VOGU-3710 file (C-alpha; in Angstrom, 3 decimals, decimal comma):
1> mtkyilvsgg> 75,553/-4,690/211,069  74,107/-2,628/213,848  70,925/-1,062/213,136  70,483/2,915/214,042  67,017/4,516/214,876  67,469/8,080/215,254  64,521/10,159/216,963  63,911/13,699/216,640  61,720/16,642/217,664  60,199/18,894/215,908
11> vvsgigkgii> 57,879/22,467/216,777  58,566/22,346/220,311  60,745/20,445/222,743  59,837/18,263/225,997  56,686/16,767/224,359  58,151/13,092/224,949  60,748/11,917/222,738  62,809/10,468/225,491  59,570/8,308/226,474  59,014/7,178/222,717
21> asstglllkt> 62,507/6,245/222,276  62,452/4,177/225,296  59,210/2,576/224,408  60,470/1,822/220,580  63,628/0,174/222,176  61,474/-2,005/224,868  58,986/-2,549/221,526  62,428/-4,406/220,091  63,966/-6,063/223,057  60,565/-8,054/223,179
31> aglkvtaiki> 61,200/-9,037/219,493  64,368/-10,576/221,312  66,778/-7,972/220,133  69,590/-6,531/222,051  69,076/-2,794/222,263  71,158/0,554/223,270  70,727/4,185/223,655  72,391/7,084/223,101  71,323/10,797/223,741  72,688/13,743/221,819
41> dpymnidagt> 72,242/17,201/223,955  73,225/19,986/221,819  74,354/22,627/224,413  78,362/23,255/224,926  78,247/22,010/228,343  80,495/18,722/228,887  77,912/17,227/230,667  74,750/17,822/232,920  76,756/18,013/236,299  76,676/21,668/236,673
51> mrptehgevf> 72,822/22,396/235,791  70,596/23,131/238,402  67,612/20,626/238,716  65,130/23,295/237,836  67,227/24,228/234,834  67,492/21,031/232,842  65,712/18,764/235,282  67,293/15,788/237,274  70,768/14,933/236,772  71,016/11,164/235,973
61> vlndggevdl> 73,927/9,711/237,327  75,549/6,105/235,658  77,741/3,239/237,060  80,907/4,987/235,792  80,290/8,453/237,673  78,855/10,184/234,401  76,339/13,124/235,095  73,735/12,642/232,044  70,492/13,887/230,961  67,781/12,184/232,529
71> dlgnyeryld> 66,689/10,820/229,460  69,163/7,963/229,847  67,423/6,915/232,965  64,097/6,551/230,824  66,532/4,345/228,799  67,824/2,311/231,573  64,812/1,744/233,078  62,951/0,782/229,970  65,744/-1,518/228,290  66,742/-2,892/231,944
81> vtlskdnnit> 70,256/-1,905/230,448  73,514/-0,388/231,916  75,221/2,731/229,893  78,197/4,547/230,299  79,103/8,463/229,901  79,708/8,044/226,040  76,250/7,333/225,702  75,432/11,025/226,270  76,760/13,197/223,757  76,876/17,058/223,724
91> tgkiyrtvie> 78,677/19,865/221,857  81,062/20,182/224,632  82,192/16,672/224,530  82,327/16,437/220,025  84,384/20,125/220,208  86,878/18,630/222,920  87,766/16,088/221,352  88,523/17,498/218,093  90,563/19,831/219,571  92,559/17,319/221,392
101> rerrgeylgk> 92,683/15,651/218,066  94,063/18,709/216,800  96,567/19,327/219,876  97,857/15,362/219,077  98,415/16,668/215,348  95,783/14,342/213,851  94,609/17,035/211,247  98,168/18,158/210,734  98,512/20,751/207,810  94,460/21,184/207,907
111> tvqarskrah> 91,947/23,951/208,741  90,039/22,963/211,296  87,007/24,770/211,209  83,591/25,222/213,393  81,534/26,183/209,862  81,971/26,543/206,350  80,369/29,471/204,111  77,160/27,513/203,978  76,973/27,290/207,616  77,689/23,597/207,235
121> ivphvtsaiq> 80,025/22,088/209,497  82,661/20,702/208,159  84,023/17,005/208,216  85,860/17,062/211,235  83,033/17,899/213,361  80,639/15,656/211,511  82,729/12,981/211,248  83,911/12,984/215,008  80,053/12,636/216,059  79,554/9,852/213,644
131> dwiervskip> 82,500/7,746/215,096  81,459/8,862/218,612  78,030/7,103/217,560  79,435/4,040/216,092  82,065/3,362/218,557  79,281/3,345/221,243  76,739/1,535/219,798  78,990/-1,476/220,001  79,388/-1,135/223,534  77,548/-4,254/225,098
141> vddsreepdv> 75,059/-2,940/227,662  73,328/-6,105/229,449  73,929/-9,521/230,694  74,540/-11,193/227,414  77,994/-9,031/227,021  77,454/-9,150/223,528  77,149/-6,030/220,871  73,645/-4,759/220,687  71,433/-5,446/217,626  69,842/-1,586/217,543
151> ciielggtvg> 70,991/1,346/218,822  68,508/4,310/219,653  69,704/7,672/218,960  67,738/10,636/220,259  68,611/14,025/219,533  67,484/16,807/221,613  66,018/19,674/221,046  64,196/20,722/217,871  65,219/20,394/213,894  65,773/23,971/212,984
161> diesapfvea> 67,842/25,095/216,504  70,887/26,658/215,561  73,091/24,556/217,965  71,533/21,071/216,599  72,777/21,757/212,977  76,149/20,079/213,399  74,237/16,806/214,559  71,119/17,323/212,242  73,916/17,313/209,291  76,020/14,240/211,099
171> mrqfqfrvgy> 73,145/12,139/210,854  72,402/13,019/207,176  75,905/11,677/206,281  75,432/8,840/208,951  72,566/7,102/206,986  75,037/6,781/203,844  77,579/5,479/205,935  75,253/2,636/207,337  73,464/2,112/204,464  69,633/2,462/203,649
181> enfalihvsl> 68,636/-0,780/205,531  70,561/0,082/208,875  69,257/3,374/209,466  65,609/4,767/210,177  64,359/8,012/211,355  61,302/8,580/213,845  60,408/11,863/213,885  58,012/13,352/217,101  56,088/16,620/216,128  53,131/18,114/218,270
191> vpdmhgeqkt> 49,603/18,133/216,713  47,990/20,907/218,840  44,100/20,548/219,579  42,430/23,935/219,110  38,955/23,817/219,900  38,255/20,544/219,071  40,360/20,752/215,673  43,640/19,033/215,883  45,783/21,086/213,638  48,704/19,461/211,017
201> kptqttvhal> 50,148/22,349/209,734  53,134/22,472/212,579  54,114/18,874/211,746  53,781/19,687/208,091  56,412/22,626/208,572  58,508/20,346/210,823  58,822/17,744/208,529  59,632/20,038/205,288  62,299/21,910/207,148  63,718/17,924/208,362
211> rglgllpdli> 63,284/16,991/204,585  65,358/20,331/203,537  67,824/19,195/205,339  68,613/16,092/204,107  66,808/13,815/206,306  63,928/11,874/205,288  61,126/10,786/208,344  60,110/6,641/208,134  57,452/7,289/211,155  55,872/10,507/212,004
221> acrlltsrpl> 54,975/10,409/216,043  52,137/12,612/216,386  52,044/13,937/220,120  48,547/15,096/221,189  48,617/16,714/224,580  45,030/15,707/225,470  43,356/12,103/225,621  41,720/12,198/222,491  43,473/10,070/219,949  44,621/10,984/216,459
231> eratkdkism> 41,667/11,369/214,166  41,847/9,181/210,781  41,338/12,619/208,938  44,140/13,814/210,654  46,234/10,864/209,823  45,466/10,885/206,386  46,265/14,648/205,938  49,448/14,381/207,311  50,070/11,505/205,423  49,265/13,471/202,374
241> fchvstnqvl> 51,424/16,845/203,116  54,248/14,867/204,599  54,983/12,270/201,864  54,321/9,140/204,027  51,887/6,467/203,683  49,196/6,512/206,608  50,676/3,383/208,547  53,796/5,629/208,871  51,638/7,997/210,830  51,293/7,537/214,362
251> gvhdvssvyh> 49,424/8,986/217,313  50,723/9,184/220,802  47,891/10,975/222,815  48,067/11,049/226,839  47,663/7,840/228,497  46,984/7,096/232,246  50,631/6,410/232,412  53,704/6,746/230,519  54,027/2,506/230,966  51,303/2,339/228,370
261> vplllqsqgi> 53,096/4,192/225,789  54,793/1,007/224,551  51,485/-0,692/224,269  50,179/2,226/222,160  53,148/1,685/219,463  52,652/-1,505/219,184  48,877/-1,544/218,810  49,602/0,817/215,495  52,243/-1,601/214,421  55,370/0,238/214,542
271> ieylrtrlnl> 57,545/-3,176/214,867  55,896/-4,745/211,947  57,429/-1,492/209,718  60,074/-1,546/211,607  60,950/-5,450/211,019  60,410/-4,310/207,585  62,116/-1,309/206,845  65,415/-2,241/208,800  65,073/-5,806/207,548  65,359/-7,075/211,058
281> aslnvsaami> 65,004/-10,360/209,813  68,871/-10,699/208,350  69,803/-10,362/212,140  70,843/-13,412/214,268  68,616/-13,875/217,217  68,543/-16,826/219,397  66,046/-18,756/220,607  66,971/-17,823/224,387  66,624/-13,970/223,438  63,081/-14,602/221,284
291> qnglsieerw> 61,962/-16,636/224,627  63,299/-13,874/227,278  61,619/-11,076/224,610  58,052/-13,299/225,379  58,737/-12,851/228,565  59,278/-9,051/228,553  56,155/-8,464/227,020  54,043/-10,775/229,168  55,378/-9,036/232,409  55,397/-5,790/230,701
301> kamtkaqery> 51,358/-6,380/229,907  50,761/-7,543/233,636  51,980/-5,066/234,913  50,039/-2,135/232,841  46,685/-3,965/233,197  47,046/-4,640/236,936  47,978/-0,761/237,460  44,528/0,337/235,849  42,994/-2,108/238,870  44,448/-0,632/241,829
311> feevnivlig> 42,041/1,030/243,943  44,165/1,305/247,072  46,334/4,041/247,631  49,808/4,966/249,336  49,989/8,141/250,339  53,568/9,548/250,305  54,727/13,000/250,988  57,996/14,280/249,487  60,028/16,652/251,180  61,776/18,847/248,851
321> kytdfkdsym> 63,882/21,396/247,607  62,877/21,802/244,191  58,773/20,864/244,170  57,985/23,418/241,783  60,138/21,923/239,021  59,135/17,636/239,372  61,425/16,768/236,991  64,176/17,625/239,431  63,183/14,354/241,333  62,324/12,214/238,219
331> svikalehsa> 64,293/8,812/239,252  62,293/9,578/242,702  59,167/9,534/241,216  60,386/6,485/239,097  61,279/4,230/242,209  58,250/5,171/244,078  55,790/4,178/241,080  57,675/0,731/240,757  57,268/-0,246/244,315  53,707/0,524/244,439
341> frvhrklviq> 53,035/-1,456/241,494  54,904/-4,596/243,104  52,492/-3,889/246,408  49,524/-3,452/244,043  48,973/0,380/245,189  47,638/3,287/243,753  50,444/5,905/244,208  49,796/9,528/245,408  52,476/11,990/246,229  52,178/15,218/248,036
351> wvessylepp> 54,484/17,578/247,288  55,810/19,754/250,147  58,265/22,489/249,922  60,549/21,968/252,650  61,505/25,534/253,928  57,576/25,584/254,174  57,624/23,853/257,325  60,080/25,947/259,150  58,302/28,376/261,561  57,037/31,483/259,338
361> vqgtdpakyh> 58,859/34,915/259,337  57,895/38,392/258,659  57,265/38,262/254,681  56,162/34,329/254,528  53,045/32,963/253,845  51,560/31,318/257,246  49,111/29,408/255,079  51,332/27,727/253,569  53,343/26,744/256,765  49,574/25,321/258,093
371> dawralvgag> 49,257/23,495/254,653  52,595/22,017/254,324  52,247/20,875/257,825  48,605/19,697/257,036  50,127/16,952/254,496  52,813/15,912/256,654  50,724/14,887/259,571  48,330/12,899/257,141  51,498/11,082/255,269  51,813/7,387/255,234
381> gilvpggfgq> 55,200/8,010/254,729  57,945/10,833/254,536  60,660/10,520/252,045  63,353/13,408/251,878  65,089/13,093/248,877  68,496/14,833/247,494  69,579/18,131/246,974  71,984/20,662/247,763  72,703/24,143/250,094  71,283/25,140/252,878
391> rgtegmilai> 67,778/26,914/251,875  64,967/24,348/253,708  67,224/22,196/255,632  65,509/23,204/258,750  62,338/22,323/257,292  63,871/18,814/256,411  65,097/18,353/259,953  61,727/18,985/261,507  60,114/16,719/258,942  62,353/13,465/260,122
401> kwareqkvpf> 61,810/14,290/263,690  58,174/14,142/263,369  59,069/10,988/261,042  60,712/9,468/264,260  58,625/10,370/266,995  55,442/9,744/265,092  56,629/5,835/263,886  55,781/7,088/260,406  57,669/5,147/257,802  60,631/7,485/256,730
411> lgiclgfqma> 63,423/7,362/253,656  66,160/9,812/253,675  68,242/9,647/250,428  71,955/11,338/250,414  71,277/14,904/251,860  68,281/13,470/253,692  70,167/10,968/254,884  72,546/13,527/256,591  69,661/15,704/257,684  68,637/12,044/259,621
421> vlewarnvla> 72,161/12,137/261,576  71,646/15,833/261,998  68,257/15,846/263,619  69,377/12,459/265,871  72,469/14,760/266,818  70,544/17,527/268,197  67,109/15,499/269,690  68,754/12,476/270,932  72,317/12,600/271,560  71,224/15,967/273,071
431> appdaqstef> 74,344/17,778/270,955  74,548/21,563/270,598  72,175/23,130/269,109  74,749/24,070/266,548  75,425/20,459/265,395  75,394/21,198/261,850  76,779/20,630/258,497  79,917/21,893/257,324  78,058/22,353/253,868  75,625/25,053/255,858
441> apdtlnpfii> 78,186/26,371/258,419  81,869/25,920/257,518  82,843/27,312/260,984  80,721/25,239/263,164  82,342/24,160/266,415  80,052/20,890/266,470  80,719/19,226/262,678  78,228/15,966/262,819  78,596/16,332/258,608  81,934/17,008/256,811
451> fmpevsrthm> 83,757/17,648/253,569  85,035/14,703/252,165  88,998/14,957/252,564  89,862/13,578/248,974  87,051/16,383/247,520  88,621/19,238/245,531  87,528/22,477/247,165  88,397/24,475/243,863  87,271/22,492/241,203  83,467/21,527/240,486
461> ggtmrlglrp> 84,120/19,062/237,710  84,821/15,407/239,012  85,551/15,810/242,355  82,632/14,177/243,685  82,206/10,862/245,233  80,397/9,384/242,207  79,433/6,487/240,505  78,441/2,534/241,557  80,002/2,248/244,740  79,850/-0,877/247,761
471> tvfqgtpaad> 78,303/-1,082/250,409  78,879/-3,672/252,969  76,695/-4,602/255,653  77,802/-4,637/259,277  77,383/-7,618/261,780  78,596/-11,256/261,333  76,993/-13,057/258,669  74,312/-15,444/259,728  72,423/-18,181/258,486  69,127/-16,800/260,241
481> patwskarkl> 67,996/-13,781/258,052  65,815/-12,723/261,509  69,092/-11,304/262,394  69,518/-9,300/259,497  68,561/-5,536/259,199  65,425/-4,626/257,254  67,957/-2,986/254,771  69,890/-6,300/254,600  66,577/-8,143/253,935  65,928/-5,973/251,174
491> yggvdtmwer> 68,901/-6,520/249,314  67,976/-10,378/249,652  70,565/-10,809/252,755  73,833/-9,982/250,532  77,081/-9,430/252,359  77,674/-5,862/250,151  75,468/-4,210/248,118  76,021/-1,606/244,926  74,429/1,806/244,468  75,173/4,751/242,569
501> hrhryevnpe> 76,699/7,911/244,747  76,736/11,686/244,079  78,062/13,555/247,077  80,958/16,030/248,359  79,866/15,320/252,316  79,920/12,557/254,847  79,034/11,654/258,427  81,908/12,972/260,268  83,793/9,466/261,512  84,909/11,360/264,752
511> qvprleesgl> 81,079/11,380/265,968  80,545/8,127/264,501  81,097/6,375/268,544  78,641/8,876/269,939  76,062/8,223/267,603  76,318/4,500/267,810  76,067/4,278/271,458  73,203/6,653/271,694  71,126/3,969/269,408  71,701/5,056/266,074
521> tfvgkdekge> 72,719/2,145/263,885  75,030/2,347/260,801  74,039/-1,022/259,186  75,647/-0,152/256,190  79,532/1,210/255,505  81,937/1,713/253,113  84,792/-1,405/252,285  87,076/0,231/254,576  84,437/0,957/257,522  84,984/4,433/257,334
531> rmqilelkdh> 82,217/5,696/255,695  78,720/5,978/256,702  76,105/4,827/254,228  72,950/3,289/255,690  71,410/4,206/259,129  68,557/2,426/260,416  66,589/2,409/263,556  65,788/-0,696/265,143  62,954/0,389/267,502  60,891/2,004/264,324
541> pfflglqphp> 58,471/0,692/262,133  60,719/1,905/259,044  63,100/4,269/259,151  65,839/3,884/256,638  68,587/6,809/255,285  70,985/5,869/252,791  73,749/8,167/251,663  73,753/6,563/247,778  70,785/7,118/245,465  69,002/4,152/245,093
551> elcsrplnps> 66,367/5,359/242,982  68,584/5,626/239,842  68,939/1,775/239,603  65,099/1,494/239,726  63,276/-0,780/237,253  59,579/-1,476/236,494  60,005/-5,088/236,791  62,867/-4,729/239,408  61,801/-2,324/242,163  64,847/-0,229/244,280
561> ppflgfiaaa> 64,784/-2,250/247,287  64,990/0,979/249,801  62,201/2,179/247,800  60,422/-0,987/247,996  60,516/-1,407/251,815  59,345/2,357/251,920  56,539/2,054/249,699  55,390/-1,488/251,684  55,774/-0,152/255,220  53,402/2,859/254,584
571> cgqnvlveql> 51,119/0,291/253,090  51,128/-1,505/256,663  53,268/-3,910/258,643  51,924/-6,991/257,027  52,968/-5,435/253,426  56,099/-4,685/254,864  56,886/-8,578/256,488  55,690/-10,101/253,158  57,966/-7,957/251,001  61,064/-8,140/252,978
581> eeqvrnyrpp> 60,399/-12,317/252,582  60,012/-12,041/248,753  63,118/-10,189/248,335  64,964/-12,573/250,554  64,010/-15,351/248,511  64,115/-13,588/245,026  66,193/-10,593/245,335  68,141/-9,548/241,803  70,744/-6,657/241,108  70,448/-4,148/238,811
591> hpdgamvgee> 73,775/-4,397/237,441  75,675/-6,669/235,343  77,926/-8,662/237,393  81,167/-7,011/235,597  79,888/-3,983/236,875  80,694/-4,698/240,645  84,072/-4,035/241,544  85,983/-3,150/244,462  87,141/0,506/245,142  90,957/-0,353/244,263
601> tlrlrtmehp> 89,771/-1,456/241,064  87,295/1,469/240,589  90,774/3,750/241,693  93,165/1,943/239,069  90,439/2,267/236,110  90,213/5,990/236,811  94,192/6,081/236,522  94,126/4,334/233,508  91,567/6,987/231,797  91,869/9,952/233,753
611> vrvgsmtgwa> 89,478/11,259/230,593  87,054/9,094/230,412  86,573/8,723/234,251  87,962/11,296/236,079  87,496/15,416/236,253  86,663/16,335/232,453  83,861/14,731/232,383  82,682/14,387/236,234  80,556/16,046/239,385  79,426/19,647/240,167
621> tpvdn> 77,596/21,050/243,137  74,465/22,699/241,396  74,049/26,637/242,700  71,278/26,519/245,477  68,068/27,561/244,341
//
């Protein structure tokens, strides 16, 4: 029987449920268990794809093309697993499932209701939620290809929210469906620190509300938004008034990095408690899995300890469109951090709003313009990530021009890749000044970036190029790594690498011969050689652009290859050469072998499963902001 751990939250949202859920899962993996995770988002959207980055943070993309909550990125990074779109449940998905069942006649003769008079969701909806969780919890997510032992379920929002009511009720019923030994609840609550006094009343209130809904917390994780640990007197008070023992009260204060949270929870005995509470000894854990768990624990501890001793810095300037809300670039930040760990540097990110790099006009602040350029010219490396819409793109092009001409290490992702093509076209190829992307200028006479022909112009959902896709490195395979491009070396010299995509526009194939003749090298293309997916400059210390999003597959113990090369180059050519040689020897793809399939196989899968892979659950272009 699968063991289930529900992580709920109280008082306020955004206090770290996702990190606590991920950290708990990581600790269970160190015990040799196979772990999966599910995120419940109680909004009516089918998925996160139509939301602005500033609305709900980064839209995280999965191998199967699912656009999901950014917490699934935390799960994949901490647990080193590959999840599917079904691991993210929304109210929209559940209601759609119930309605489709009603249309098929599965409720024939019954009235399908949203709510009863007591404001509880009737069994049609709660049963759909429970069935979904039980089904998804059995899907293998790692290289073992075996059913997980434990499923972590994170309930988004806070207890008491109206929109969360169906899911809270479903979980109340679910605990009896699976049995006491197979269900535990961790409730995360804010403990405010007011003038040096840790207040417990908010936690008491939210726990009482939770108990009134039929759920009893097994562990209370007290989140403190300061570096001051939970006091013994505070723990005793919460224990007394929330009807739990003191060893069931955990303190989670601010630490130097989120990678220390698993060790903080471990030091308070969370695994020992769960081992007894869920009877984990009843699970059949192989000697190989136990040894793998010990290896994960050893490497994680070594990484976090080493992190505290880094004194040399690597200074990266991130040129973005959503820099006021840094969760918009969560995976980019994590990929940079993972790479900095590998080269033993302390990461320093300077955030530059791309529009501030554009010459000031009447009504704008010239001080912001000068501050932005001051940061740019002092950069050890320049990164231009993805985004949508025209705002700030001219500033991105100016930053890319600086990186190219001044030989500053550069990495462009998705939109950053496309802007690097435009910069080259305008300033090296000497194309007309109106060389443009049709995303910004649909009627341009010199389109270098165009709308992809198979993409719908009328439907926003499920119409981007999405999910895990192959990129074939160009050139004749050679035994001598000295002949490989930097990009190919970073991917271990493989002929084909795999990364996740999310885009509607591509380099205009008609312009590719002119671009390549002028010296712009497309070292990676799609399987048919029609789509440009990686560009590189040969006479530059490090200038790399990728149409896919490699940051989405970065892991703390296995950093994204392009980001690793970028950070290494920002540290100096000696460090870059060292990491290129290491990648050639020891590159490890983050995906299970079964995930890496050809375009034709992917197309057939889409035809076989149109609802799960197709337009109902897919992509959208967020409104520019």
